C-alpha positions as CSV (number, residue, x, y, z in Angstrom):
1,M,0.0,0.1,-0.1
2,T,2.8,2.4,0.8
3,R,4.4,1.7,-2.6
4,F,1.1,2.5,-4.3
5,N,0.8,5.8,-2.5
6,L,4.3,6.6,-3.5
7,Y,3.6,6.0,-7.2
8,L,0.3,8.1,-6.9
9,V,2.1,11.0,-5.4
10,I,4.8,10.9,-8.0
11,G,2.2,10.7,-10.9
12,L,0.2,13.7,-9.4
13,L,3.5,15.7,-9.3
14,F,4.3,14.7,-12.9
15,G,0.8,15.8,-14.0
16,A,0.8,19.0,-12.2
17,I,4.2,20.0,-13.7
18,L,3.1,18.8,-17.3
19,A,-0.3,20.9,-16.9
20,I,1.9,24.1,-15.8
21,L,4.2,23.6,-18.8
22,I,1.1,23.3,-21.3
23,A,-0.5,26.2,-19.6
24,E,2.5,28.4,-20.0
25,D,3.3,27.6,-23.6
26,S,1.3,25.2,-25.9
27,G,3.8,25.4,-28.5
28,Y,3.3,25.5,-32.2
29,V,3.6,22.8,-35.0
30,L,3.1,23.5,-38.7
31,L,3.0,20.7,-41.4
32,R,2.7,21.5,-45.1
33,W,2.9,19.1,-48.1
34,R,1.6,19.7,-51.6
35,G,-0.9,22.2,-50.5
36,W,-2.0,20.5,-47.5
37,Q,-1.4,22.3,-44.3
38,L,-1.7,21.2,-40.6
39,E,-1.3,23.5,-37.6
40,T,-1.7,22.4,-34.1
41,S,0.1,22.6,-30.7
42,I,3.2,20.5,-29.9
43,W,1.4,18.6,-27.2
44,L,-1.5,17.5,-29.5
45,A,1.0,16.5,-32.2
46,M,3.0,14.3,-29.8
47,G,-0.4,12.8,-28.8
48,L,-1.3,11.9,-32.5
49,L,2.4,10.4,-33.1
50,L,1.9,8.3,-30.0
51,S,-1.5,7.0,-31.1
52,L,-0.1,6.3,-34.6
53,V,2.8,4.3,-33.2
54,V,0.4,2.4,-31.0
55,S,-2.0,1.8,-33.9
56,L,0.7,0.5,-36.1
57,T,2.2,-1.8,-33.6
58,L,-1.4,-3.5,-33.0
59,L,-1.8,-3.7,-36.8
60,W,1.5,-5.5,-37.2
61,R,0.7,-7.9,-34.5
62,F,-2.7,-8.7,-36.1
63,C,-1.2,-9.4,-39.3
64,R,1.6,-11.6,-37.9
65,S,-0.9,-13.8,-35.9
66,T,-3.1,-14.1,-39.0
67,L,-0.1,-15.4,-40.9
68,L,0.8,-17.9,-38.3
69,I,-2.5,-19.6,-38.3
70,P,-1.6,-22.3,-41.0
71,M,1.7,-22.9,-39.3
72,R,-0.1,-23.5,-35.9
73,L,-2.6,-25.6,-37.5
74,R,0.1,-27.9,-38.9
75,H,1.8,-28.0,-35.5
76,W,-1.5,-29.0,-33.9
77,L,-2.3,-31.7,-36.5
78,G,1.4,-32.8,-36.0
79,L,1.0,-33.2,-32.4
80,R,-2.2,-35.2,-32.8
81,S,-0.3,-37.4,-35.2
82,A,2.8,-37.8,-32.8
83,L,0.4,-38.5,-30.0
84,G,-1.4,-41.2,-32.1
85,A,1.9,-42.8,-33.1
86,Q,3.1,-42.8,-29.5
87,R,-0.2,-44.5,-28.5
88,R,0.3,-47.2,-31.2
89,T,3.9,-47.7,-30.2
90,D,3.0,-48.0,-26.5
91,K,0.1,-50.5,-27.4
92,G,2.6,-52.5,-29.5
93,L,5.3,-52.8,-26.8
94,A,2.8,-53.6,-24.1
95,A,1.5,-56.4,-26.5
96,F,5.1,-57.5,-27.0
97,F,5.8,-57.7,-23.2
98,E,2.5,-59.7,-22.8
99,G,3.4,-62.2,-25.6
100,R,0.6,-61.3,-27.9
101,W,2.8,-61.3,-31.0
102,D,-0.2,-60.7,-33.5
103,V,-1.3,-57.5,-31.6
104,A,2.2,-56.2,-31.3
105,E,3.2,-56.7,-34.9
106,S,0.0,-55.1,-36.0
107,A,0.4,-52.0,-33.8
108,L,4.0,-51.5,-34.4
109,R,3.7,-51.8,-38.1
110,K,1.1,-49.1,-38.2
111,V,3.6,-46.5,-37.0
112,H,4.9,-44.8,-40.1
113,P,8.7,-44.2,-40.5
114,S,8.1,-40.6,-40.7
115,E,6.3,-40.4,-37.4
116,T,8.3,-40.3,-33.9
117,R,9.4,-43.8,-32.8
118,T,11.8,-45.2,-30.5
119,L,15.4,-46.5,-31.5
120,L,14.4,-50.1,-31.0
121,H,10.9,-49.9,-32.8
122,P,12.2,-51.8,-35.9
123,L,13.6,-54.6,-33.8
124,Y,10.6,-55.1,-31.6
125,T,8.4,-55.0,-34.9
126,A,10.8,-57.7,-36.5
127,I,10.8,-60.0,-33.4
128,A,7.0,-59.9,-33.2
129,A,6.7,-60.6,-36.9
130,Y,9.1,-63.6,-36.4
131,R,7.3,-65.1,-33.6
132,K,4.0,-64.6,-35.3
133,G,5.3,-66.7,-38.3
134,Q,6.0,-63.9,-40.8
135,H,9.7,-64.8,-41.2
136,D,10.2,-63.1,-44.5
137,Q,8.7,-59.8,-43.3
138,A,10.9,-60.0,-40.2
139,K,14.0,-60.6,-42.1
140,A,13.0,-57.7,-44.4
141,L,12.6,-55.5,-41.4
142,L,15.9,-56.4,-39.9
143,S,17.7,-55.8,-43.1
144,S,16.0,-52.4,-43.6
145,A,17.0,-51.3,-40.1
146,E,20.6,-52.5,-40.7
147,A,20.7,-50.6,-43.9
148,G,19.1,-47.5,-42.6
149,G,21.9,-47.1,-40.2
150,D,19.8,-45.3,-37.3
151,T,19.6,-48.6,-35.3
152,P,23.2,-49.8,-34.0
153,K,24.3,-52.8,-35.9
154,H,24.9,-55.0,-32.8
155,L,21.3,-54.7,-31.8
156,V,20.2,-55.8,-35.3
157,L,22.5,-58.8,-34.9
158,M,21.2,-59.8,-31.6
159,A,17.5,-59.3,-32.6
160,R,18.3,-61.6,-35.7
161,A,20.0,-64.2,-33.4
162,E,16.9,-64.2,-31.2
163,C,14.7,-64.8,-34.1
164,H,16.8,-67.7,-35.2
165,L,16.6,-69.1,-31.7
166,A,12.9,-68.9,-31.7
167,M,12.9,-71.1,-34.9
168,E,15.7,-73.4,-33.5
169,A,17.9,-72.4,-36.4
170,Y,21.0,-72.5,-34.0
171,D,23.7,-72.4,-36.8
172,Q,22.3,-69.3,-38.2
173,A,21.9,-67.7,-34.7
174,R,25.6,-68.5,-34.0
175,Q,26.4,-67.0,-37.4
176,A,24.6,-63.8,-36.6
177,L,26.2,-63.6,-33.1
178,G,29.6,-64.1,-34.8
179,G,29.3,-60.7,-36.3
180,L,29.6,-59.0,-32.9
181,T,32.9,-57.6,-31.7
182,G,34.5,-58.9,-28.6
183,S,33.1,-56.0,-26.5
184,E,29.7,-56.5,-28.0
185,Q,29.8,-60.2,-27.1
186,A,30.7,-59.3,-23.5
187,L,27.2,-57.7,-23.2
188,P,24.9,-59.5,-20.9
189,R,22.1,-60.0,-23.7
190,S,24.9,-61.5,-26.0
191,K,26.1,-63.7,-23.5
192,K,22.6,-64.9,-22.7
193,L,21.9,-65.7,-26.4
194,L,25.5,-67.3,-26.9
195,A,24.6,-69.5,-23.8
196,Q,21.3,-70.7,-25.3
197,V,23.2,-71.6,-28.5
198,A,25.9,-73.2,-26.7
199,Y,23.5,-75.4,-24.8
200,A,21.4,-76.3,-27.8
201,Q,24.7,-77.4,-29.7
202,K,26.0,-79.1,-26.6
203,Q,29.2,-76.8,-26.5
204,W,29.8,-77.6,-22.9
205,V,33.0,-75.9,-22.3
206,E,31.8,-72.5,-23.7
207,L,28.5,-73.1,-21.9
208,I,30.4,-73.5,-18.5
209,G,32.3,-70.2,-19.0
210,L,29.1,-68.3,-19.9
211,T,27.0,-69.6,-17.0
212,T,29.7,-68.3,-14.7
213,D,29.5,-64.9,-16.2
214,L,25.7,-64.9,-16.3
215,R,25.3,-65.6,-12.7
216,G,23.8,-62.6,-10.7
217,G,23.0,-60.8,-14.1
218,H,19.3,-61.8,-14.1
219,Q,19.4,-62.6,-17.7
220,L,18.3,-66.2,-17.1
221,P,16.8,-67.8,-14.0
222,E,19.6,-69.1,-11.6
223,M,17.8,-72.5,-11.4
224,L,18.1,-72.9,-15.2
225,L,21.7,-72.0,-15.0
226,D,22.4,-74.6,-12.3
227,I,20.7,-77.2,-14.5
228,W,22.8,-76.2,-17.6
229,E,25.9,-76.2,-15.4
230,R,25.3,-79.7,-13.9
231,E,24.5,-81.2,-17.3
232,A,27.5,-79.7,-19.0
233,Y,29.8,-81.0,-16.1
234,C,28.2,-84.4,-16.2
235,A,28.8,-84.6,-20.0
236,L,32.4,-83.5,-19.7
237,L,33.2,-86.0,-17.1
238,S,31.5,-88.7,-19.1
239,D,33.7,-88.0,-22.1
240,E,35.8,-90.9,-22.8
241,S,38.1,-89.1,-25.1
242,R,39.7,-87.2,-22.3
243,S,42.5,-88.7,-20.2
244,A,42.1,-89.7,-16.7
245,K,44.3,-86.9,-15.5
246,E,42.1,-84.4,-17.4
247,L,39.0,-85.8,-15.7
248,L,40.3,-85.6,-12.4
249,T,41.6,-82.0,-13.1
250,L,38.1,-81.0,-14.3
251,W,36.5,-82.6,-11.3
252,R,38.6,-80.2,-9.1
253,Q,37.1,-77.3,-11.1
254,V,33.5,-78.4,-10.5
255,P,31.7,-75.7,-8.4
256,A,31.2,-76.8,-4.8
257,V,27.4,-76.9,-5.1
258,L,27.9,-79.9,-7.4
259,K,30.3,-81.6,-5.1
260,E,28.1,-82.0,-2.3
261,E,27.0,-85.3,-0.8
262,G,25.5,-87.7,-3.2
263,S,26.9,-85.8,-6.2
264,E,26.0,-87.2,-9.4
265,A,29.2,-85.6,-11.1
266,W,31.5,-87.6,-8.6
267,A,29.6,-90.7,-9.3
268,I,30.3,-90.2,-13.0
269,V,34.0,-89.7,-12.2
270,T,34.4,-92.9,-10.2
271,R,32.6,-95.1,-13.0
272,N,34.7,-93.4,-15.6
273,L,37.9,-94.1,-13.7
274,V,36.9,-97.7,-12.8
275,S,36.0,-98.6,-16.4
276,R,39.6,-97.5,-17.3
277,A,41.3,-99.2,-14.4
278,E,43.0,-96.0,-13.3
279,W,43.5,-97.4,-9.8
280,D,46.1,-94.8,-8.7
281,L,44.1,-91.8,-9.8
282,L,41.0,-93.2,-8.4
283,Q,42.6,-93.9,-5.0
284,K,43.9,-90.3,-5.1
285,G,40.6,-88.9,-5.9
286,L,38.9,-90.9,-3.1
287,I,41.2,-90.0,-0.5
288,E,40.4,-86.3,-1.3
289,R,36.7,-87.0,-1.4
290,L,36.7,-88.8,1.8
291,R,38.1,-85.8,3.8
292,D,34.9,-84.0,3.4
293,Y,32.2,-86.2,2.0
294,Y,30.7,-89.7,2.6
295,D,28.6,-91.2,-0.3
296,T,27.5,-94.3,-2.0
297,A,29.7,-93.7,-5.1
298,S,32.9,-93.6,-3.0
299,M,31.9,-96.8,-1.2
300,D,31.1,-98.7,-4.4
301,A,34.4,-97.5,-6.0
302,V,36.2,-99.2,-3.1
303,H,34.7,-102.6,-4.0
304,A,36.1,-102.2,-7.6
305,F,39.7,-102.2,-6.6
306,P,41.7,-105.2,-7.4
307,E,43.7,-107.2,-4.7
308,R,45.6,-104.8,-2.5
309,Q,45.1,-101.7,-4.6
310,G,42.9,-99.8,-2.2
311,A,45.0,-100.4,1.0
312,K,45.8,-96.7,1.3
313,L,42.1,-95.9,1.7
314,Q,41.7,-97.4,5.2
315,K,42.8,-94.3,7.1
316,A,40.3,-92.2,5.0
317,L,37.5,-94.7,5.6
318,R,37.9,-95.2,9.3
319,R,37.1,-91.6,10.1
320,W,33.5,-92.3,8.8
321,L,32.9,-95.4,10.9
322,D,31.1,-93.6,13.6
323,K,28.7,-91.8,11.1
324,D,28.1,-95.0,9.1
325,L,24.3,-95.5,9.4
326,D,23.8,-98.0,6.4
327,G,26.9,-100.2,6.9
328,Q,28.5,-99.2,3.6
329,C,31.8,-97.8,5.2
330,H,32.1,-101.1,7.3
331,A,31.5,-103.2,4.1
332,A,34.3,-101.2,2.3
333,L,36.7,-101.9,5.2
334,A,35.8,-105.4,5.2
335,Y,36.5,-105.8,1.5
336,I,40.1,-104.2,1.9
337,A,40.8,-106.5,5.1
338,E,39.9,-109.5,2.9
339,Q,42.2,-108.5,0.2
340,D,44.9,-107.9,2.9
341,G,44.3,-111.4,4.3
342,R,42.9,-110.1,7.7
343,T,40.3,-112.7,7.8
344,E,38.9,-112.2,11.3
345,E,38.7,-108.4,11.1
346,A,36.8,-108.8,7.6
347,G,34.3,-111.2,9.2
348,A,33.7,-108.6,12.2
349,L,33.3,-105.8,9.7
350,W,30.9,-107.8,7.4
351,Q,28.8,-108.6,10.4
352,Q,28.7,-105.0,11.6
353,A,27.8,-103.8,8.0
354,Y,24.9,-106.3,7.9
355,S,23.6,-105.2,11.3
356,L,23.6,-101.5,10.2
357,G,22.3,-101.8,6.7
358,K,20.4,-105.2,6.5
359,L,21.3,-105.2,2.9
360,P,21.1,-108.5,1.1
361,R,24.5,-108.1,-0.6
362,F,26.0,-107.5,3.0
363,A,24.2,-110.7,4.1
364,M,25.6,-112.6,1.2
365,Q,29.1,-111.4,2.0
366,W,28.8,-112.3,5.7
367,S,27.3,-115.8,4.9
368,R,30.2,-116.4,2.6
369,W,32.7,-115.5,5.2
370,L,30.8,-117.9,7.7
371,R,30.9,-120.8,5.2
372,Q,34.6,-120.2,4.8
373,E,35.0,-120.4,8.6
374,G,32.8,-123.6,8.5
375,D,29.7,-122.1,10.3
376,E,27.2,-123.5,7.8
377,A,24.0,-123.3,10.0
378,R,24.5,-119.7,10.9
379,A,25.4,-118.9,7.2
380,G,22.1,-120.5,6.2
381,V,20.1,-118.4,8.7
382,I,21.7,-115.3,7.4
383,E,21.0,-116.2,3.8
384,Q,17.3,-117.1,4.5
385,E,16.9,-113.7,6.3
386,A,18.2,-112.0,3.1
387,L,15.9,-114.0,0.8
388,C,13.0,-113.0,3.0
389,Q,14.1,-109.2,2.7
390,L,14.2,-109.7,-1.1
391,K,10.8,-111.1,-1.2
392,A,9.3,-108.5,1.2
393,P,7.1,-105.8,-0.7
């Protein structure tokens, strides 16, 4: 309010001074041109000049706004067209995410190239068309995107590889991925596609390296990676073309999760080494294994050793005697004792193995030992018990 009063006082003073000046001397202006003559005071002339300037300014603005009407109309229509294109793009991408390939392909295809669209628009359109079954159209879209140069080449190659994977054309998918540079193949999505191709083509060594890199990247489910890794290692450990030393070295590289008790991979290693009669390497591997794990595959491998070949395993086996709930450890030690000629010890171990596990094969071994000692009656009883267990449902 104080500021308004100040402005009012200044305005009144200025008006009073102007009124005094006009009253003292109104001035005189004379304009003559080709017989026309205009006489007026200087104050009226200044007022007319100001009115003329204001009128010309308003006229210029009116004319300018009139000329801009077509431009603004085109801009408005363009905005509506861009909004329509954006809506179609959003609809297509949403359908792509939902897996409705026909809707996605139809919506994305309706977006004209001159309209605003995303960088990956041609790729999504091509993938949707490929999964819809329009393979030729998808290939044409990818080729056009690659030739246009707007879409990065490595994205086009990855999209092409994904299309080939959808049709189980693994050789063509690998060929497409082969066009990527080293840094481009290191991208998470590239590794995912390479892993899928490697699994389909049973390239186990490559697959193992890729699953290690993919863990934690959320490109593929961890459970699926576990399955692939287990299958890859089992296939490599079953490979008869590899030497026994290579198999044992590969086993040491197996992740800890695949080395847990009851490991399928370890069972494959023991069977492979037994079939090759690599007793020294098998014994070395068993000693390492029995430090941490007790499983059936190890006990079965002990029974495969020829005479006196498994003697060094006794120390590693005895540490598991207190935890032997099924008698397998006692049976393995009994087998080694028999090979060493320690008959009495072997009999006691066979008896303990049978009492723990009640397995028919332990009963047969113990009854055999009893017959060797001349105890036919007791051996017959043990064999009869074993037969009853076999007949029991």
